[in-house]
C-alpha positions in Angstrom: 213.1 93.8 68.9 212.0 91.0 71.0 209.0 91.5 73.3 207.6 89.1 75.7 204.1 89.0 77.4 202.9 87.2 80.4 204.4 85.7 83.5 205.1 82.4 81.6 207.5 84.0 79.3 209.2 86.7 81.5 211.6 86.7 84.5 213.4 90.0 85.2 217.0 90.5 86.6 215.2 92.1 89.4 212.3 89.8 90.9 209.4 91.6 91.9 210.3 94.9 89.9 207.4 96.6 87.9 208.4 95.2 84.8 207.9 91.8 86.2 204.5 92.8 87.4 203.5 94.4 83.9 205.4 91.9 81.8 205.5 94.0 78.8 209.0 95.5 77.7 211.7 94.8 75.3 214.0 91.7 76.0 217.5 93.6 76.1 216.1 96.0 79.1 217.0 93.2 81.7 220.8 92.2 80.5 222.5 89.0 80.9 219.9 87.7 83.5 217.0 87.9 81.2 215.3 84.4 81.1 214.6 83.5 77.6 211.3 81.5 76.4 211.6 77.9 76.8 211.8 75.8 73.8 210.2 72.5 73.2 207.3 71.0 75.4 206.7 74.1 77.7 206.5 76.6 74.8 204.3 74.3 72.8 202.1 73.9 75.9 201.6 77.8 76.0 200.8 77.9 72.2 198.4 75.0 72.3 196.5 76.7 75.5 196.4 80.0 73.1 195.2 78.0 70.2 192.5 76.2 72.3 191.2 79.5 73.8 191.0 81.0 70.1 189.1 77.9 69.1 186.9 78.3 72.1 186.1 81.7 71.1 185.6 81.1 67.4 183.1 78.1 68.4 181.4 80.7 70.8 180.9 83.0 68.1 179.6 80.3 65.5 177.3 79.0 68.3 175.8 82.6 69.2 175.2 83.3 65.5 173.4 80.1 64.9 171.8 80.2 68.6 173.2 76.9 69.2 172.4 76.8 72.8 173.9 73.2 73.4 177.2 74.4 72.4 177.1 77.6 74.3 176.1 75.4 77.5 179.5 73.7 77.1 181.5 76.9 76.3 180.1 79.0 79.2 180.9 77.6 82.7 178.2 76.9 85.1 179.1 79.8 87.2 179.3 82.2 84.1 178.4 85.7 84.5 178.0 88.3 81.8 177.8 92.1 82.6 176.3 94.2 79.7 177.5 97.6 79.0 174.8 99.1 81.4 176.4 97.0 84.1 173.5 94.5 84.4 174.6 91.1 85.3 173.2 87.8 83.4 173.9 84.3 84.5 174.6 81.6 82.2 170.9 80.3 82.5 169.6 84.0 81.4 171.9 84.4 78.5 170.9 80.9 77.1 167.2 81.6 77.8 167.5 84.9 76.0 168.7 83.0 72.9 166.5 79.9 73.4 163.5 82.3 73.4 164.6 84.4 70.4 164.7 87.5 72.8 168.0 88.4 71.3 169.9 86.9 68.2 173.4 87.6 66.8 173.2 87.1 63.1 176.5 88.6 62.5 179.6 88.7 64.8 182.7 90.1 63.1 185.9 89.7 65.8 188.0 92.8 64.8 190.8 92.0 67.6 191.7 89.5 70.4 194.4 89.4 72.7 195.2 86.5 75.3 197.0 86.7 78.5 197.7 83.3 79.9 198.0 82.7 83.6 198.5 79.1 84.1 194.8 77.5 84.3 193.1 80.9 83.6 193.4 83.6 81.0 192.1 87.2 80.3 190.9 87.5 76.9 190.1 90.9 75.6 189.1 92.4 72.2 186.7 94.1 70.1 184.0 93.1 67.5 181.4 94.6 65.3 177.8 92.7 65.3 174.6 92.9 64.1 172.0 92.1 67.0 168.2 91.3 66.6 166.4 92.2 69.7 162.6 92.0 69.9 162.1 92.3 66.2 164.5 95.2 65.7 168.1 94.8 64.0 170.9 97.2 64.8 174.7 97.4 64.4 176.5 97.5 67.5 180.6 97.6 68.3 181.5 96.1 71.7 184.9 95.9 73.4 185.1 92.9 75.9 187.2 91.4 78.5 186.5 87.7 79.3 188.1 85.5 81.8 188.4 81.9 80.9 189.4 79.1 83.3 190.8 75.6 82.4 188.7 73.0 84.4 189.2 69.2 84.3 191.4 69.9 81.2 188.9 72.0 79.2 188.8 75.9 78.9 185.5 77.5 79.6 184.4 81.2 79.9 183.6 82.1 83.4 182.9 85.8 83.0 182.4 88.6 80.3 182.3 92.4 80.6 180.9 94.2 77.5 181.4 98.0 76.8 180.1 100.1 74.0 182.8 102.5 72.9 181.7 106.3 72.6 182.8 106.6 68.9 
């Protein structure tokens, strides 16, 4: 069964319908007027955007594990904001300073799932990871669920916002 995700890959036979809003349904549901994914350049651009975003997150994980503040300064947008599981907001500068000073370290980041939903020049990335965190001399394991917003600015993808959540189990 063919399933399409995102507004770039889905047009329904009933514009404005719920299926078009949520964009997750089997292709045969819309009958003959269903818009098929485009082939060629446009399909490659979507795939290329997803590959670039995956590469951005992989580079971000490597930079966090090595406390590479310079790389993270490029990965995070200047207006980046991160919300921790307690709901506290941290600016880009605060996140980078915590790494620079050694207040927090991420020696192990294991991404256990990542999904990307593209919306033109921005995307929502959500997933999970299992990490080891060093904070003020104490190391502990933590599992996060996250939702990040990335934006393409001047042809480059950057992370503009992050929300972290610790699941109960």
